[in-house]
C-alpha positions, 0 to 999 in steps of 0.5 A: 493478558488481553490479546486485540485480534487482527480485526481490531488492528485494522478497524483502529488503522482504519480510523487513523488512516486515509483510505481513497477508492479505485476512481481516486487511486486512479486519478492519482496514478494517472497525473503521475502524483502517488507511488503506487505500491503493491504489498502483495507476496510475490506468489500472488503477483505471480498467480493473479498479475499485478497493476500497471505501473505499481511498485512491489514491495513485500508487506514484510520489507516494506518499513525496512525498504523505506527507512534511510536508517535500514540496510534494507533501504531501496534508494532511488525506488519511490519519488519521497514528495508523491503520495504513498498508495498502498495496496493488497489483496482486499485492503486488511494488510494495507491498512495496517501497512499504512498505519506502520508508515504513519508511525513511521512519520510518512505523512502523504499516505493512503491505502485503497479500499478493497485491494487489488480485488478492487482494482481488477473491476477497475480502470487499471490495467493488470498485466 
């Protein structure tokens, strides 16, 4: 049996998904054209802060909160007509999460290269 490494899974995901930079994400957010989704653990948000106007959906619950068939579905939490823009701390978990949502059938979906680390150095306001 061959086990794929996490690094391999991330690379495969990156080959299949849309990656945007912080400037592109900022423009989408400023123009109210995206759901900015922070998938970091709640402890990371408490320790490092969060991006203003972002939605927190923990990585472990992402697929369940966005699946209308799931008992955990969060009705009305996000606007389904806007692009889903995911980020984590550095971009690895969000790459995997973006691929997972793409596999679920979401089409307008991307993740931010560099994650929260890059967002801290950008135009976004950290609160």
